[in-house]
N, C-alpha and C positions, 0 to 999 in steps of 0.2 A: 316282375318275377325274376329272380336270379337264375340264370341259365347255367347248365352244368359245365359249359366251356368257358365261363367268365366269372368265376367265383372270386372276385377281387374287391368287391365293395366293402368299405369299412363298416364295422359294427361296434356297438358299445354295450356293456353290461354295468348297471348301477344297482348296488345293494341298498337296502333300507337304511343302513348305518352310514351311507355316503361313500362307501368304497367303490372305486371305479376300475373296471378292467376293459381293455380294448382288444379287438380282434377283427376277424373278417367274416363277412356274411356267408351263410350257408342256408340251403332250403330256399324259401321265398323271402323277398324283401318285405320288411314290415316291422311290427312291434308286438311284444307279448309281455305280460306281467303275471306274477304268481309267486307262491312260496318256493324258495330255492332249496334243493336237497341234492344228495349225491349217492351214486351207486358205485360200489367198488368191484363189481363183477368184470371179469376179463372177456366173457363170452355172453351170448344171448341178448344182444342189444335190441333185436327186433321184438323179442318177447317182452322185454322190459318196456319199450316204447308203447306197446299195445296193452299193457296191464292197466285195467280200469282204476286200480288203487292209486295210480299216479295222476289221476284227473285233477286239474287245477294247479299242477306243480311244474316248475322249471327245473330240469334235471341236468346235473353235472355228471358226465360219464368219466369216471376217474381213470379208466384204462387209457393208455396213450393213443391207441389207434381204434377207431370205431368206424365200421362200414367196410372194412377190408375183405370180408367174405360175402358182401353183397346182401341182397334181399330175396327172400323166397316166400311165396304165398302161404305155405304151411306153417311158417315160423311165427305165428301170431297167437295172442291170447284173447283177442276181441275183434270187432269188425273194423278197427282202424286205430291210428295213433291216438293215445289218450293224454300224453304229456303236452303241456302248452308250448314248451320250447326246449331245446337241447343245447348244452354247452359242452364243447369238446376241445381237446388239445390238437388232435389230428382227425377231423371228420373226413373220411376218405371217399372220393368220388369213384376211384378205380377199385376193382375187386378181383379176387383170384379164384373163387369157387366156381367150378364149371356148371354146377347145378343152379346157381343163382339166376334170377330172372330180371335183375336190374340193379341199379346203383342206389346208394343211400340218398344222394342228391335228388334223383328222380322220385324216390319214395317220399321224401319230404315235400317236394313240389306237389305231388299228387294229393298228399294229406294237408297241404297248406300250412306247413310248419316253418316258423321263423327259428333259425338257429344261429349260433355264433361259434366260429372256428378260431384256432390259433390262440387260445386262451391258456395261460399258465394254470392248469387245473389243479396241480399239486398245491400251489400257493392258495388258490381259491378254496379248496377243500380244507386245508389247514385253517384258514380263516373261519370257515363255517363250524368246524369242530371246536374252535375256541369261543367264538361269539354266539353260536347257536343258530337255529333256523330263523329265517326272516324273509320278507318279500323282496323281490327284485324286478327289474325291467330290462329286457333285451330289445335293442332297436338297431335296424340297419337303414332306416329312412329318416330318422330324426336324430340330429347330433347335438342339439341344444340341451346341455345337462340340466339346467334349471327347469326347462319345459318338461323333461323326462321325469324329474323328481316330483313335479306337480302331479303328473299322471300316476306315478307310483303310489302317491298318497291315497289315491282312489281305489287301490287294490285291497279287497277285504282280507282280513287275517284268517288263516286256516283255523285258528282257535275259535270254536263256536260255529264253524261253517258246516252245514249239512249238505253233502254232495252225493250221497249214495243214491238217492232217488233220481238224480239227474242221469246217472249211467245205467240204471236198472232197465231191464227189458220192458217194453211197452205192453207186449202181449205174451201170455204164457206159451211155452213150447216144450216138446218132449224129445227125449233121446233114449236110445236103447230099444230093447225088445218088449213090446207091450204085453206079451204073454209071460213075462218074467214074474216069479212069485215074490220078487223083491222090489218094492216101490218106495222111492225116496222123493220127498218134496224139497226143492231147493228154493230158498228165499234169496233172490238176486239183489245184492247191494253193490254189485260190480264183479260178479264171479268170473274167474279165469276159465278159458275153454278146457285147459288140461286138468283142472279140478273135476270138471264134469266127466272128462274122459276116464279119469281114475275110478270114478263110481261106475260108469258104464262097463268098463273093462272087467269089473268084478261081478257082472251079471245083473246090475240094477237097471230098472226102468225108471227114468228120471223125468220129473216135470219141474220146469223152472218158472217161478212166479215173480211178478213185480214186487218191489220192496214193500209197498204199502198194501199188499193183499191181506184181507182179513183172515183171521184164524179159521173162521167157519168155511171160507172159500178154500183155503188150503186143505182142510180136513175132508172136503168133498172128494178129493183125489184118493182118499183112503190110503194114505201112505203108511208104510211100516217104520219109517224113520224120517227125521228132518235134518236138513243141512243148512247152516247159517253161513253165508259166504263172506269173503273179503270185500273190501270196497274203500273208497276214498273218504276224506273228511273226518270231522270230529264226531265221535259217538255220543257226546254229551247232549246235543239237542235232539237225538233220535228217540224220543219218548214213544213214538208209534211202533218202532221196532222192538224196544224193550218190553212193551206190553204184549206183543205177539210172542216173544220168547217166554215170557211168564206163563202165557196160556198153554204153550207147548209143554212146558215143564209140569204144569198142573195135570195135563193129559197123560203124562208119564210114558211117552214114546221115546225111543233112542234119539239123541240129538248130538250133532257134531258141528263145532264152529271153528272157522279158521280166520285169523287176523282180526278184521272188524267184527266178525262173528264171535270171536273169543272175547272181545271187549264188551259186546252186547250181552253175552252170557253172564259176564261179571256184573254188569250194571243191573241185570235182571235179578241178581242175588244181592243187591245192595252194596256192591263193590264199586267205588268210583274209578274213573280213568283220568289220566293227566296228559298234558302236552310234554313230550320228551324234548330234551335239549336240542338234539339234531337227528334223532331217529336211528333206525337200523335198516340199511338197504344194501344187499349184496348176497354173495353165494357161499360164504365161508364162515358163518357165525356158529360158534360152538355152543351146544345146548346139552345139559345133563338131564336125562330121564331119571327122576328121583325114585320112581317105582322099581325100575329094572337096574338102576345103577350104571347104565351105559351112557356114553356120550354120542351125540350126533352132530354132523356138520350140516348146517341148514341154510336154506334160502330165506331171506327176510325182506320185508318192505312195509315199514310202519313208522309213523311219527307220533303215535299215541301209545300209551301203555296202561296196564292195570296197576292200581295202587298196591304196592307190596305189603305195606303195613296193615291195610284193611283186610287183605286176604289172610294174613297171618292171624288176625284177631277173629276171623270168621269161624263160626261153629259148624257151618254147613257147606263151605267151599274149601277144598284143599289143593295145595300146589302139587303139580305133577312134573313140571319141567322148569328149569331155571337157565338163564343165560350165563355162560361161564366167563364172559368178558366183564359184565357189569352187575350180575346178580339179579337182573330184572326178571319178572314173571313171564315164563314162556308157555305155560300150560296149567290148566286147572281141571278139576272135576267136581261135580256136585254130589255130596254125600246123600245116599238114599235115592238117587235118581240115576237114570241111564243117560247122563249128559256130561260131555267133556269138550275141551277146546284147546287149541294151541295158537300162540301168537305168530308163529312162523308159517312157512308154506311147504307142507310135505309133498305136494305134487312136484315142486322143484323144477320148474321149466322157466328159466335155466337153473341148473344146480345139481348137487349130488342127491341120490335117491335114498339116503340113509333113513328118512322118516316116512317113507310110503307105507310102512307097516301100520300107520294110524288109520289108513283107509281099510285095511284088513280087520283092524280092531273094531271099527265102526260096523262093518258088514257082519262080523261075528256077533256083535252086540245085538244087532237087529235079528239075526237068525235065532239066537238063543232066547230072544224075547217072544 
């Protein structure tokens, strides 16, 4: 294990297209492989690392300094780090926040995370933006490039990979006041803690269910509404989840989906999804609400999207939000149903709170129902 007082070991990053970057070890010594992606946010690194939607990915933190305000137990979105590895320009062992409970290095050691430091992340991100998402391998224990390339070939592609059931809760659990007159069933495909907090703060009694829970079991909770969560991986192989969403729609109770939940709602209505060139991940993505005409600055984390042409041709699904950078679909609603979804993260931890009104809309929809 790399100790916090001797982070000098060499490390290497090899991309699927053969590009090589060199740096220094951080976290534990070892090896990790997965799909490479990047986040442009300047703050909130701990929340990002613990977001289950990053499961199976190796994350470039594009901000120059990561770890400089330390680690705090409250700043998490799940029970531990979900990224497979971290790539940084300056991964900081020292920190300045007096409320912090430890360093980034100690946090990585505790969570057994292999990371690479002192990488030219601007050049790396520019490369990914041009060439697109691909697999990579990070190693601080093996330096033989040919041997690492062989190991990299064994890493499965994110395209077609079902990961949501891997990060879902094993057992159902509840949050909020059981006496509440507002009951929401959450299907957990990798739900973030602060999404649940946003529901509970609005007076809901929430029960969180495993990803593969049957509709009949969900309905035994007698919910007033359903929430379909975010999560990792490709929605295309998730037929089990699409079938559940179809059953919820036929029951005609209010439904709200975020990120992967948005993609599953689309697929349940015959709208295909696709692998994006390099995805959207960061805290400052501009989105236009077509219904209100207002724009929002949003937090995003997704590598798949909803087919825009299929949505435009649909007679029963309409677009509610679009990305102002690339025109991609950021929100839909189902005509004649109490069902809507967004591709971005309105809970925004980290990020701006421009879009938290969506939780209010969901609660109002349930109460009016």
